[in-house]
Structures are given as structure tokens and as C-alpha cells.
ZAMARGU-4260 file (C-alpha; in steps of 0.2 Angstrom, whole numbers, plus 5000, padded with zeros to 4 digits):
<rodrens>
0) 5102/5140/5354 | 5085/5132/5347 | 5083/5147/5336 | 5100/5146/5329 | 5098/5127/5325
5) 5082/5130/5316 | 5090/5144/5305 | 5104/5132/5301 | 5092/5118/5297 | 5083/5130/5285
10) 5098/5135/5276 | 5099/5120/5264 | 5081/5122/5261 | 5083/5140/5256 | 5098/5136/5245
15) 5089/5122/5236 | 5072/5130/5235 | 5060/5123/5221 | 5055/5134/5206 | 5041/5132/5194
20) 5037/5134/5176 | 5019/5140/5174 | 5008/5148/5161 | 4993/5149/5150 | 4989/5140/5134
25) 4976/5147/5122 | 4964/5141/5115 | 4962/5132/5131 | 4952/5117/5124 | 4966/5112/5113
30) 4979/5108/5127 | 4977/5095/5140 | 4995/5090/5145 | 5013/5096/5144 | 5030/5088/5146
35) 5047/5096/5151 | 5063/5089/5144 | 5081/5094/5147 | 5090/5098/5131 | 5107/5089/5130
40) 5120/5089/5116 | 5115/5071/5112 | 5097/5069/5118 | 5082/5075/5128 | 5080/5070/5146
45) 5063/5069/5154 | 5061/5080/5169 | 5042/5082/5173 | 5025/5083/5166 | 5008/5090/5171
50) 4990/5092/5167 | 4984/5108/5158 | 4967/5113/5166 | 4957/5127/5158 | 4973/5132/5148
55) 4983/5134/5164 | 4998/5123/5170 | 5012/5123/5183 | 5027/5112/5183 | 5038/5111/5199
60) 5057/5110/5197 | 5066/5102/5211 | 5084/5104/5216 | 5090/5092/5204 | 5085/5103/5189
65) 5100/5113/5184 | 5101/5129/5173 | 5100/5126/5155 | 5088/5125/5140 | 5072/5115/5142
70) 5060/5109/5129 | 5041/5111/5133 | 5031/5098/5123 | 5012/5102/5122 | 5006/5089/5109
75) 5010/5076/5097 | 5020/5074/5086 | 5032/5080/5100 | 5046/5084/5088 | 5035/5098/5081
80) 5023/5104/5095 | 5036/5111/5107 | 5046/5127/5111 | 5062/5130/5121 | 5063/5138/5138
85) 5079/5145/5146 | 5080/5141/5165 | 5093/5151/5174 | 5092/5140/5190 | 5087/5155/5201
90) 5070/5161/5196 | 5052/5155/5192 | 5047/5155/5174 | 5030/5162/5169 | 5024/5162/5151
95) 5009/5163/5139 | 5008/5153/5123 | 4995/5156/5109 | 4994/5142/5096 | 4999/5148/5079
100) 5004/5165/5086 | 5018/5168/5098 | 5027/5164/5114 | 5029/5177/5127 | 5036/5178/5145
105) 5031/5188/5160 | 5045/5182/5171 | 5060/5181/5173 | 5066/5197/5164 | 5080/5187/5155
110) 5068/5176/5146 | 5056/5191/5143 | 5070/5201/5135 | 5077/5187/5124 | 5060/5182/5117
115) 5056/5200/5113 | 5072/5202/5105 | 5069/5187/5094 | 5051/5193/5089 | 5057/5211/5085
120) 5072/5204/5075 | 5060/5193/5065 | 5049/5208/5061 | 5064/5219/5056 | 5071/5206/5045
125) 5054/5205/5036 | 5053/5224/5034 | 5071/5224/5027 | 5065/5210/5014 | 5050/5220/5010
130) 5060/5236/5007 | 5072/5227/4995 | 5057/5220/4986 | 5048/5237/4983 | 5050/5247/4967
135) 5059/5259/4967 | 5071/5254/4982 | 5071/5267/4995 | 5089/5267/5001 | 5086/5279/5015
140) 5073/5268/5022 | 5083/5252/5021 | 5098/5260/5030 | 5086/5266/5044 | 5080/5248/5046
145) 5098/5242/5048 | 5101/5256/5061 | 5086/5250/5071 | 5093/5232/5069 | 5110/5237/5076
150) 5101/5246/5091 | 5091/5231/5094 | 5106/5219/5094 | 5116/5231/5105 | 5102/5234/5118
155) 5099/5215/5120 | 5117/5211/5122 | 5119/5224/5135 | 5103/5219/5144 | 5108/5200/5145
160) 5127/5202/5148 | 5132/5190/5161 | 5116/5179/5160 | 5114/5162/5153 | 5105/5169/5138
165) 5120/5180/5133 | 5128/5166/5122 | 5112/5164/5112 | 5111/5183/5109 | 5129/5184/5103
170) 5127/5169/5092 | 5111/5177/5084 | 5121/5192/5077 | 5118/5194/5058 | 5127/5204/5045
175) 5122/5222/5045 | 5130/5233/5031 | 5138/5250/5035 | 5133/5257/5018 | 5119/5253/5006
180) 5121/5237/4996 | 5111/5230/4982 | 5099/5215/4987 | 5111/5203/4979 | 5126/5209/4988
185) 5117/5210/5004 | 5111/5192/5003 | 5128/5185/4998 | 5137/5194/5012 | 5123/5188/5024
190) 5126/5170/5018 | 5145/5171/5019 | 5145/5178/5037 | 5130/5168/5044 | 5140/5158/5056
195) 5153/5172/5060 | 5147/5173/5078 | 5142/5155/5081 | 5155/5146/5091 | 5151/5127/5089
200) 5162/5123/5104 | 5152/5134/5116 | 5145/5121/5129 | 5129/5132/5132 | 5125/5132/5113
205) 5129/5113/5112 | 5117/5109/5125 | 5102/5117/5117 | 5092/5117/5101 | 5100/5133/5095
210) 5113/5126/5084 | 5102/5114/5075 | 5088/5127/5072 | 5102/5139/5066 | 5107/5126/5053
215) 5090/5123/5047 | 5086/5141/5045 | 5102/5143/5035 | 5097/5130/5023 | 5079/5136/5022
220) 5085/5154/5019 | 5098/5151/5006 | 5092/5136/4997 | 5076/5142/4990 | 5078/5137/4971
225) 5081/5118/4971 | 5086/5105/4984 | 5103/5103/4976 | 5107/5121/4981 | 5107/5115/4999
230) 5123/5105/4995 | 5133/5122/4996 | 5125/5126/5013 | 5128/5108/5020 | 5147/5110/5015
235) 5147/5126/5025 | 5139/5117/5040 | 5152/5103/5039 | 5166/5115/5038 | 5160/5124/5054
240) 5159/5109/5065 | 5172/5097/5059 | 5185/5104/5071 | 5173/5101/5086 | 5173/5086/5097
245) 5168/5071/5086 | 5154/5066/5098 | 5146/5083/5096 | 5149/5082/5077 | 5140/5066/5076
250) 5125/5071/5087 | 5122/5088/5078 | 5124/5081/5061 | 5113/5066/5064 | 5100/5077/5071
255) 5102/5088/5055 | 5100/5072/5045 | 5084/5068/5054 | 5077/5085/5050 | 5081/5084/5032
260) 5072/5067/5031 | 5057/5074/5041 | 5056/5088/5028 | 5057/5076/5014 | 5073/5082/5007
265) 5081/5065/5003 | 5095/5071/4991 | 5101/5083/5004 | 5100/5070/5018 | 5110/5057/5007
270) 5122/5070/5002 | 5126/5074/5021 | 5127/5055/5024 | 5139/5052/5009 | 5150/5068/5011
275) 5154/5066/5030 | 5141/5058/5042 | 5143/5040/5037 | 5162/5040/5039 | 5161/5049/5055
280) 5149/5037/5062 | 5159/5022/5056 | 5175/5030/5065 | 5165/5031/5081 | 5158/5014/5080
285) 5140/5020/5079 | 5134/5004/5070 | 5115/5007/5073 | 5116/5025/5066 | 5126/5018/5051
290) 5113/5005/5048 | 5099/5019/5048 | 5109/5030/5036 | 5112/5016/5024 | 5094/5009/5024
295) 5087/5026/5021 | 5099/5029/5007 | 5094/5013/4999 | 5076/5017/5000 | 5076/5035/4995
300) 5065/5042/4980 | 5075/5042/4964 | 5087/5028/4970 | 5086/5010/4963 | 5079/4999/4978
305) 5089/4984/4985 | 5089/4969/4975 | 5081/4953/4982 | 5076/4936/4976 | 5062/4923/4978
310) 5059/4905/4973 | 5049/4901/4957 | 5044/4884/4950 | 5048/4881/4931 | 5045/4864/4923
315) 5046/4855/4940 | 5062/4864/4945 | 5065/4878/4958 | 5075/4893/4953 | 5078/4910/4960
320) 5070/4925/4953 | 5079/4942/4956 | 5069/4958/4957 | 5082/4967/4945 | 5078/4954/4932
325) 5059/4953/4934 | 5052/4961/4919 | 5033/4959/4918 | 5027/4977/4919 | 5030/4996/4917
330) 5028/4999/4936 | 5028/4989/4952 | 5018/4991/4968 | 5029/4983/4981 | 5019/4980/4997
335) 5026/4973/5014 | 5012/4964/5023 | 5009/4949/5036 | 4996/4936/5037 | 4995/4940/5056
340) 4992/4958/5053 | 4973/4962/5054 | 4975/4979/5045 | 4984/4970/5031 | 4970/4958/5029
345) 4958/4972/5027 | 4969/4982/5015 | 4975/4968/5003 | 4958/4964/4996 | 4955/4983/4993
350) 4972/4983/4984 | 4967/4968/4974 | 4951/4976/4968 | 4960/4992/4963 | 4974/4984/4954
355) 4961/4973/4944 | 4955/4990/4937 | 4972/4994/4930 | 4981/4989/4914 | 4990/4973/4919
360) 5005/4978/4908 | 5007/4994/4917 | 5006/4988/4935 | 5011/4972/4945 | 5010/4969/4963
365) 5025/4961/4972 | 5019/4956/4990 | 5032/4952/5002 | 5025/4943/5017 | 5035/4947/5033
370) 5031/4930/5042 | 5035/4919/5057 | 5029/4903/5047 | 5026/4898/5030 | 5009/4889/5033
375) 4998/4904/5037 | 5006/4914/5024 | 5004/4901/5010 | 4985/4899/5014 | 4982/4918/5013
380) 4992/4920/4997 | 4979/4909/4988 | 4967/4923/4989 | 4978/4934/4978 | 4983/4924/4963
385) 4987/4941/4953 | 5001/4946/4965 | 5019/4940/4964 | 5021/4933/4982 | 5038/4933/4991
390) 5040/4925/5008 | 5051/4934/5021 | 5053/4922/5036 | 5060/4930/5052 | 5047/4943/5053
395) 5056/4960/5057 | 5073/4952/5056 | 5070/4946/5038 | 5084/4952/5026 | 5072/4960/5014
400) 5062/4969/5027 | 5078/4976/5035 | 5085/4981/5019 | 5069/4992/5016 | 5069/4998/5034
405) 5051/4990/5037 | 5044/4994/5054 | 5026/4992/5051 | 5014/4983/5039 | 5007/4986/5027
410) 5020/4997/5019 | 5019/5002/5001 | 5032/5007/4988 | 5030/5012/4970 | 5044/5007/4957
415) 5047/5010/4939 | 5052/4997/4927 | 5070/4999/4932 | 5066/4996/4950 | 5069/5015/4954
420) 5059/5021/4969 | 5046/5034/4962 | 5035/5036/4978 | 5033/5030/4996 | 5014/5032/4999
425) 5009/5032/5017 | 4995/5020/5014 | 4983/5012/5002 | 4973/5028/5000 | 4988/5038/4995
430) 4994/5025/4983 | 4977/5024/4974 | 4977/5044/4973 | 4995/5043/4965 | 4991/5031/4952
435) 4974/5038/4948 | 4981/5055/4944
</rodrens>
């Protein structure tokens, strides 16, 4: 009876046994810590983190960790230094990651097959591209490559049938012609059928990075000439998801918008905002996202910046001067700073020294103080009589600061005479380099 009771007590433990994600990073001295997040349709949820010692790590997954896609972060910035891992909820995961080279799995077999499929598919696509670029074009060789690609796809689908990875394999299918086509025809057919096998309503795909990565690859592949060309690709993406659940639409399109912003594609980001995303977020009552979208749109390169005003004294009378009506130079250096910001107090004298070397008719500094009180600001402005000073009380909640999405000081903008934003330098050094060119 005691033995039977012991077995019964062990059953829950066996059913909810812990698994691990372990592996090796190389070169070892460039890795010190890693963090695991669960990928959901709208966010990343922290799971566990661990130290990397001599290039090796091991993360324990308890019974609350369910099957799905996980993001393993190995550095900063987190949105760039990471890779996805598929956890089937049944097996330990073992991997090796070589920085700048490739990710490979030794266990489980599902992950190993999927990763090898992705790698070999990439190599085959490169071979096909090179074959089309060669002169003369070898039609026989190209058709042999397509046959190999068909075999690769069929083999992978058969190997992963019934697994969690099956959805990703099927959605990764691409156009393969049955007879030789010119490069132009092949590329156009590939573009038109790019999402043929991607079901945006598949919950497995929704709770992963796959759909977003697929969207970005589509834009990058077929919008090579100009950024404006990506409008066509964005239209295709919108058409693909617009019949999906609205919350998913908002999540995936907002993430896509963020990627476009990160890759410095402001016209494409704003096109997505204006064409569909802004209206969708307004419908869903996503006021915070709406504010971010509108603020970015107002401060994008090539757009006239938001107007604002400040007090000026003229013949003993106070009047309001508007930025749009301010006409004293060919270009304007707009800097947001604060008298309580130690870094600002170091940078502004350098800015002053640099501006004094420039033609005063070509450049004028407009310095907006993001302040809690007027007294400290007023005393500090006396050091910079060449600047046009503007007081922005309320610190980060100040109307001007919010209209320019200011989150840190100092922040610099370059404007032309029409108050069109021409550059957003990351700091004083970059500003000086831009003007000195």
C-alpha cells in the first residue's frame, strides 16, 4: 500500500516535470546574461533569466511554462539582440548560437529540423538569385534549384506534420514555378503569392514573431528602389489582416509601425498611420497609441513641425511670437533643454561656441527650456544672449514638449526657413557634423 501511495504521489511530479533551455554562446566573452520572454500577440511576457558562464547557460522552465514561441534575449538593445525558440512543452531544448553566424539546435528534433529548413531555404534562395543574375541565364540550372526547393519544402512539412512547428513551415511556403520564367515574371509572381499560405487568423502564428518578420521581409524584398515603393506592400499587408480580429490587427500593425520607425522609414510609417492604423486605434479607444502615432507624424523628417509661440517684449508691450512667423534665418537649430539637466549645462556652451562660428543669417538657435519654474531658467538663459529662448513650464507635460514627443534633454532638431524638419541629430556631435558637411 505504501508503494502504491508513493507512485500516486509521484504522478503529478512526472506530469509536470520541469524542462530546460540550455546551450552555448560564442565567442564566450561577449555574453554574460540571457532573458527568456513568452511571445504573445500583443506583448512579450517575462519568464526567466540566467547568467552565461564561459559561454554556457541553462534556463529552467517550470510547469507554468506552456508550449509556444519564446524570445531569448542575449544583449542590449533587446529588440535587436534576440532570437526565437519554439518550445513544444514536452522536451528540453539544446542549442548553440554563434554571434554573426547562425543558430542551430541539437534537441529536440522538431527545432533542429525547422532551423535547418530555414537555413537551407535561405541558401537556395540565394543560389536562385545568383543564377538569375548570371549571363547567360542557365535555365536548366534554375529549374534544378527549384526542384531542390520543392523537395526541401515537402521533406520539412512531412517531418514536422502534427508538431507545433507545422504552422510555421506551411506559412513559409513560397512561389515555385513549374516551368522556366524570366526573372521579372518570377519576381512578380513571387510578390503576388507571397502571403498565399499565411493565415493571419492562425493563433499559433499570431502568438509569435513570425507574421511581423514575414511582413518586414516582404517590404525589404520588394521595395528596393525607393521608400515610396513600400506603399504598395503596405496596402497588401493591410488587405491581408483587415478581416482578422481588430485587436490582433492593432497589435501587428502597431508593431510593424514601430519597425518602420526603427529602420528610419518615416514616410512608410506615416503612410501606415494615415491609411489604416490611426482610424483603427481610434475605433478601439487606444488613446496612448493614437498620441504616439500623431506625435511621430508631426515630427517626421520632411514634415512642417508643430507651431508654438512665446512672449516677446516690444516697446514695453508683450506680444506673442509664433514659430511659423519667425523669419530671422535660413535654418533653425531647435534644442529642448532644462536648467536642471547637468548634461544640458555642459552641451549648451559647446553649442554656443559652435554657432558663433557660423553665418548668423544662416542659423539661429531656438532654445526651449523644459522647466518646473521660471527663476532658474531665466538666470541660465542670460549666459546665451544669441539664442531665442522659449519657456516651457510643466516639464514633460508642457504642451510644446508633448507636441514634439520630448522624452529626454537635450534633444535637437534642424529646421529650414519654412520650419520643415530636415534632420533629427542624436546629439550635439552629430548636429555639428551635419552642419559642417
